[in-house]
N, C-alpha and C positions, 0 to 999 in steps of 0.2 A: 286865671293867671297861669302862665306856663312855668315850667321849672326854671328856665333861664331868666325869666322875669323875676321870679321869686328870689333867685340867687342874687340878681343884680340889685334888687331892692334891699335885701339883707346886707349886701356888701356896702351899699351906700352909707348904711349906718355904722358898720363896723370899721370902715376906713378912717373914721374920725379918731379912732384909738391909735396910740403909738404902738410900736413894736413891744416896748417894755410892758405897757399896760395890758396888751393882749397876752403876753407870755406869763404875766403874774396870775392870770386866771388858772394856771396849772398848779398853783400852790396847794390847794386842798388835796390834790393827788400826790404831790411831792412831799407834803408835810410828814406823813408816816415814815418816810425813808430819808428824812433830811439829815439824820445823824451820819448815815453811811455816805451820803453825797457830800456832806461837809468834810467828813474824814477823807474821802477820795480827793477832794480839792486840795486839802492840806498836804496830803501825800504827794500830789502832782506838783504843788508849789515847791516842796522840799526837793523833789527829784529834779525839777527844772533849775533850781538854784544850785543844786549839787553840780550840774553841768557848768555853771558859771565859775566854780572853784577851779576848774581845769586850767583856764588861762592864767590864774594866779600861780599854779604849780609850774606852768611853763615859764613864767617870768623868773621864778626862783631857780629853775634849772638853767636858763640861759645866762642869767647874771651870776649864778653860783658855779655849779659843777662844770658846765660847759666852758665858761670863761676860765675857770681854774684848772681845766683839763683833769677833772676828778671822775674817773669811770664809776667808782662806787656810788657817788652822788647821782650820776645819771641813771644808774640802775634803780636806785632808791626812788628817784622821781618817776621812773617808768612804772614802778610798783604802785605808787600813789595814784597815777593816772588809771592803771588797771582797776584798782579798788574803787575809784570814783565812778568809772564806767559801769562796773558791776552793780554798785549801789544804785545808780540812776536807772538801770534796766529793771532791777528788782522792785524799786519803788513804783515805776510805771506799770509793771505787771500787777502789783498790789492794788493800784488804783483801778485797773480794769476789773479785777476780781470783786472789788468793793461795790462797783456800780452795776455789774452784769445782772445779778439775780434781782435786786430791788427794782430796777428799771423794767425788767421783763414783767414784774408784778404790777407796776404802774400802768404799763400798756394793757395788760390783761384787765385790770380794774376799769380803765377808761372804756375799753371795748365792751365789757359787761354792762357798764352804766349806760352806754349808748344803746345797746340792744334792749336793755330793760326799759329805757325811756321811749324807744321806738314803739314798743308794745303798748305804752300808755298814751301815745299821742292819738288824737282823734282821727277818724277816717278822712276828714277834710284835709288834714295835713298830707296824708299819703296820696290823696287825689292830686295834690299840687306838685309833689316832688317825684322826680324820676328815681327809680330804685338804684340806678347806676350812680347817681350823685350820693345817695346814702351809703352805698357799698364803698365808694372811694373814701368817704370820711371814716369808715370803720376799718379800712385796711391801709391804704397809702398814707393818709394823713396821720394816723396813729404811728405808723412806722417812722415817719419824719419826726414826730415828737419824741419818740424813744431815742432816735439818733441824736437829736438836739440835746436831750438831757444827758446822754452818755458822753458826748464829745464837745460840741460848741459851748454849752453852758459852763462846763468846767474850764475849758481852755481859753475862753475869753478872759476869765479871771486869772488863770495861770500865766497866760502870755502877757497880760497886762502887768502882773507883778514881776515877771521875768524881765520885761523891757525896762521897767522902773529900776529894778536892782542893777541890771546891766548898765544902764545909763549912769547911775551913781558910781559904779565901779570905774567906768571909763572917765568920768569927770575927775574922780580921785586920782586916776593914773596920770592924766594930762588934760586939763580943762579946756585948753585951746582946741585940741583934736576932738574933744567931746562936743564942743559947740558946733564944729563942722558937721558932725553926724546928726546933730539936732536940727539942722537947717531945713531938711525936708518934712519935718513934723507937721507944720501948719498946712502945706499943700496936701499932704496925705489925709489929714483930718477933713479938709474941705471935700476932697474927692470921695471919701467914705460917706459923708453926709449926703452928697448928691446920689451916690450909688444906692444907698439905702432907700431913698424915696422912689427911685425909678425901678429898682429890682422888686420891691414889694408889689407893685402893680403887675409886673410881668409874671411873678411867681403865682399870684392869685389867679391870673388868667390861665396859666398852665394847669393848675390844680383843678379848676372848674372844667377845663377841656378834658382832663383825664376822666372826670366824672361823666361827661357826655359820651366819651368813647366807651366807657364801661357800660353805659346804658345801651348803646348800639350792639355791643357784643352780647349782652344778656338777652335783649329782645330777639336777636338773630338766632340764638341757641333755643330759646323757648318757642320761637315761631318758625323753626326749621321746616316743619311740614308745610306751612304756607309758602315759604320761600321756594321750596322744591316743587310744590304742587303747581305754582304759577310761574315757575322758571325765572324767579327774580334774583337769582344768586349774583348775576352781574351787576344789577342796579344796587343791591345791598353792598357788594364789594366796592362799587364806586363811592357810595356814601361813606363807607368805612375809610376808604383811601383819602377822601377829602378831609375828613376829620383828623386822620393821622397826619396829613400834610399840614393842616392848621396847627396841630399840636407840635409838629416838627418845627414849624416856623417860630412858634413861641419859645420852644426850647433853645433854638438857635439865637433868638433875641436875648435869652438869659445868658447863653454862652458868650455872646458879644459883650454884654455888660460886665460879666465876670472877667473876660479877657482884658477889658479896658482898665478896670481897677487893678487887676493884677499887674498889668504893664506899668502903671504908675507906681504901685507899691514896691515893685521889684526894681524898677529903673532908678528912681530917685535915691533910695538908700545905697544902691550900688555905686552911683556917681559920688555920693557922699563918702563912701568907704574909699573909693579911688582917690578922692581929694585928700582924705586923711592920710592915706598911705604915702602920697607924694610929700605932704607937709611933714609927716613923721619921719620919713627917710632923710629929709633935709635937716631936721633937728638932730637926728642921730649922727649925721655926718659932721654937724657943727658941735658935737659933744654936749648938746643941750638936753639930750634924751638918751637913756640907756636902750640898748638893743632889746633887752628883756622886757622893758616897759612897752616898747613898740610892739613886740610879739604878743604880749598879754593884751594890749589894747586892741589889736587887730583880731586876735582870737576871740575876744569878747564880742566885738562887732560882728564877726562871722557867726558866733553862737546865737546872736539875736536875729539873724536873717530869717530863720524859720518862724519865730514868733511874729515877726513883722510881715513876712510873706503870707502867712496863714490868715491874716486879718480879712482878706478878700473872701475866701470861701467860708470862713467862720461867720462873717456877716451874711453871706448868701444863705447858709444853712439856717441862721437865726431868722431871717426874713421868711424863708419857707416854713419854718416852724411856727412863726407868728400867724401866717395866713392859714396854716393847718389848724392852729388853735381857734382862729375866727370861724373857720368852716365847721369845726367840731361843735363849738358852742352856738352856732346858728341853729343846730338841731336841738342841742340840750336846752337852749333858752326858749324853744317853742313850748307853749303852754300845754301841759298834759291834761288828760281828762280829770276832772275833779269830782269828788263825791258830793260836793256842796251843790245845792239847787242853783241852776243858772238864774241870773238876775231877770232875764226876759220871762222865764216861766213864773218866777215869784211875782213879778210885777203884773203879769197878764192874768194871773189866777182870778183876781176879783173882777177885772174888766171884761176879758173875753168870755170867761165862763159864766159869771153871774149875769151879765147883760144879755148875752146871746143864747147860751145853752139853756140856762134855767128858765128863761121866758119861753123858749121854744118848747121845753119839756112840759111846762105847765099848760100851755095852750094845746099841745098834742095830747096830753093826758085827758084833758077835758073833752076833746073831740072824740078820742077813742072810747071813753066811758059813755058818752052820749049816744054814739052810734052802735055800741055793743057788738063790735065785730068779733068773729071767731078767731081762735088762735091759729097761727101758721102750723102746718104739720111738723111734727118732730120737735117742738119746743114746749117742754113741760111748764116752764114759767109762764108762757103766754096762756096756756090752758088754765092755769090757776088764776090768772088775773082777768081773763076774759077779753084780752085785747090782742090785736094782731096788726102788723104793719101793712100799710096799703101803699103800693108803688106810686100812686098818684099824689100822695100827701107830701107836705114839706119834709125833706130828708132829715132836717134837724129834729123835727118832731118825731119822726119815725125812729131815729136813733135812740131817743130817750123816753119814749112814751110809756113804756111798760115797767120802768124801774126808777127808783129814786136815786139821786146821785151817789148815795153811799153803798148801793148794791154791789155784789161781786162781779168778777169777770174782767175783761179788758175793755177800757173805755177811753175814747178820745174826746176831750172837752175843748171845743173851739180852737183846734190846733191849726196854727199857721207855720209855714216853713219856707225860708228862702236860704239858698246856699250862701255861706259866709263871704265868698269872693264875688257874688253876683252884684251887678250895679244896684245902687240904692233905689233907683226909680224903676227897676224891673219888677214885674208882677211876681208874687210868691208862687212857688211850685204847688204848695198846698194852702188853701185859704179857708179858714173857719170850718175845719173838718170835725163833725160831731158824729160819733159812731159808738155803739155799745154791743160788744160780743158778750153775751151772758155766760155765767159760770157753767162750764160743761158743754157749751154750744160751739159749733164750728161755723165760721162765716167766710164765704167766698168773696174775694175782692176782684171785681171785673172792671175793665176800662180799656180804652183805646191805647195804643202804644204812645208813650211819652206823657201820660196823664199823671204820673207820680206814684204809681202803685208800689214799685220797689222802694222808693223814697219813704213812703208811709210805713212800710214794714221795717225799714232800717231805724225808724224812730223808736220802736218798741224796746229793743235792747240798748238804746242810746248810742248807736253808731253815729248818729247825728243828733244834735240837740234841737228841740223845737224852738222856733223863733218867738212864738207866743202860744198861749194855751197850755194845756197839760194832758198827760196820759196817766191813767191809774190802773193798777192791778189789784183787784179785790178791794177797791176803794182807797188804796194807798198810792200816793203820787210817786212815780218811778224816780223822780229826782231826789226824793227824801230817803232813798235806800242806797246803800253802797252798790257800786257797779258789780262787784263780785256776787253779791246776793241777787241782784236783778238778773244776772246772766246765768245763775243757777236755776232761777224760776222759768226763764224764757229760753227755749231752744230754737235755733234758726237753721233753715236749709235754703240755700240760695239757688237761683236758676243756673248760674255758672258754678258748678261744684269745684272746690279747691281741695286737692289732696296733697299731702306732704311726703317727702322722701322717707317714708317709714313703712312698717308692715301694714297690711289690711287691718289687723286687729287694733294696732296702735292708732290708726286713723279714725276708726269707728269709736273707740273708747275715749277719744278726746272729748266727746260730748257727755261724759259721765263723770261722777266723782272718782277719786283715786281708788276707792274701795270696790269699784265695779269689777266683775270677774267674767269668767268664761260663759256662765249662764246668761248674763246680761248681753254679752256679745252675740251669742247664738239667737237670743230672742230678737234683737235688733236686726240681725241679718235676715231672719225669717219674715219679719214685718216688711222689710224693704225688698223682699224677694231677691236677696243678694246671695243665694246659696252657691252661686258660681265661685265664690271665694274659696270654698272647700275643694274645688277642682283645680285651683292654681297649684304650681309646682310644690310650694311649701305650705299650702293651705292658707289659713289666716295669718301665718307668719311670713308670707311672701311680701317682699319689698315692692311697692308699686312704682317706685321711681319718681323723679321730679315732676310735680304737677299731676302725677297719676296718668301721664300720657301713654303708659304702656297698656292702659285699659281703654275700652270703648267709652263713648260719651254716656251711653245708658248705664254702663257699669259704674262709672264715676258718680253719676247722679243717684244711683241706688245706694252706694256707700255713703254719700252725703246725707241721704234720707235716714239711713241706719244710724249715723252719727247724731242726727237730730232727735231720734226717738229713744236712743239707748238709755238715757238718763231718766226716763219716765217724767218728762217736764210737766210742770203745772200749766204752762202756756206754750203753745207751739205756733211758730210763724214760718210758713212755707211759701217760698216765692216760686210759683210754677214748678213744683218739684217733679213732675212727671213728663216734662216736655220732650225729653230725649228718649223716651221708652217706646217700644213698638206696641201695637194694639194688644197683643196677648199678654205681654209682661205688664202693661199698664193695668189691665183688668185684674191680674193677680195681685199687684201692689195695692190697688184700690180696695180690694176685698180685705186684705190684711190691715190696711190703713184705717178702715172704718172702725176696727176694734180699738185702735189707738185713739182715734178721735172721740170715741165714746168715753174716754177716761181723762180728757184734757179739754182746755179751752183753746181754740185754734183760729188763726187768721190765715187764709189760703189765697194767694194770688193765683187766679185761674184764667185760662183762655179758651178751654174746650168744655163743652157741656158735660163730658164724662167726669171731668175734675170738679166742675161746679156742683154736680149731683152728690158729691161727697159731703157737702156742707148742708147745714140746717137752713141757713138763709144766705142771701146774696146781697152785696152792697155794690152799687154802680158808682164809680169815681169818674167824674167828668169836669173838666175845667178847674181842677184842683179842689173840687168839693164833692161830697157824697150827695148825689142827686136822686137816688132811689134806693129803697131797701125792701126786700121781700123774698119770697121763694123763687126758685128758678121759673116755674110755670106761671106764677103771678106776673113776673116781670116780662116774660115773653108776651103775655096778653096785653099788658098795660103800658109798656115802655118801648117806644120805637127804637131808641138808640140801643138798648140792650138786645132787642130782637135782631137788630142789624149786626151787632157784634157776634151773636151766636149763630147767625144765618149760615155761616160757612159749613157748620157741621150739623145744623138742626135737622135738615132733611134726613140725614143718616140716622140721627138720634131717634126721630119719629118712626 
């Protein structure tokens, strides 16, 4: 499923929620600062109502000191107006001070929670979502939410109270004129309801398009070498322009909707004020209404223009905040990795393992004992048991012939795996994989491209969960242990090394406990033949830059290997760790790596005989299953598929 499909699917569910229900999901974040927000709202209401006292002072001045030609009264009235204006300004300033710091904290907390949750989401989630979509949720969307909490949330309440108080004041002054001003209320409410429904859809589309645009920018920056190397800057610029134009069109649609509601909200009240002015002037001329009352009435009506006119963009900002909330919680609602055993693993433990693996192990053990084969070279446990794998036997029997299910090491028991978003009728990537890497043994995993080698290695640290079957470390099911503990036991080095915008030392020491020091770093660099780090401008304190692209591919791979071995892991999973090295460096790394492999249990994805020869035994993965297990030389003699895979380098090796 593509990112756009995933977003569309999620949106289909979230659009059933109203704006209010979406925004209510912010309450857990707002609750700690609710006192200051409520206080700010009260202060804003008082400030707004203070402004409504000004028309009453004007009425007193017109009907009193002005009519009586009393200059002292006029000056006193002017002083009242000045004090009311100062009080209103101070109160609004206090409101802003009350909300600024706590809302910055709310935004920071939400961003921290999002980042923390992203670290706990399974790899399958990140495979489906483009990073630009996630970045836009952590930046643009959270900025919209902070703005909503700071302004629209408060002023929807403040303006509502202000309009209510103002209307009551006008009805008290002259109820007939008040009814004239109330005439546009129903049409305005209908327009607001229609606007809310339409604007929410356009706002969501715009925010999703911002995420797409962010993705393009990020990919262009990270892939700048490819773009320049193939001269694709024009095509990338065209793609960016098209997305920008699409976003521009959506933003213009938002502007048109906002202009439409603003035209209605501004025009209808203005017409009502004009009608009230004509009617009020007529009543003053007929001595049915005092001039001061008319001035106060019109001043109150004009004071309500801002609360009424602002309804349009306050609703727009609220809709954008609601869609931002939906987008934020689309990620937060995604199920994080759990420490509890997956149901599939628990259910399959008795079926897949007991029915397939145990029967295969029993028959294989009987065959091995009856034939009395010699042990494979380099495996002490085989020598003790007097059994050895034969490449021609059933691979399930080979995987478990020499040890009982409770023995140590790394073991795959009837493992099946299908990607979560794969069609239900598609064949699994891995099907009934049975394999045992004995404690202290290294096993090379060989297979054609696309057979699932990398997927198999990703199951060990639980980057993916098995669909059925189980994996054990020293007899303990990996789903029964916390992920943190599992990943302290298992170290991984991937074929595509990823480095972070940090120093060389920080990148390497990410693979060790916090107590690891300089001695551990030096040892790991020596094992990975990464002594080049000392020749960098600031040595191991040199910043490698984003993705480590300031280094060569071989240098990045050696640092990734150093990161894998720095913590002296109990289990080591290496995915073709030497593919980017030249022949001489590879030989030096292999020599040092042999010492590390002697102290750990290792599974190594390999494509070249030189890497295969690091391992005690070799497993051939074909068609999603382990089809042969043996030493490199045994498989060359007895397995045509393995011999074909190794043939590219075998003549050189011989």
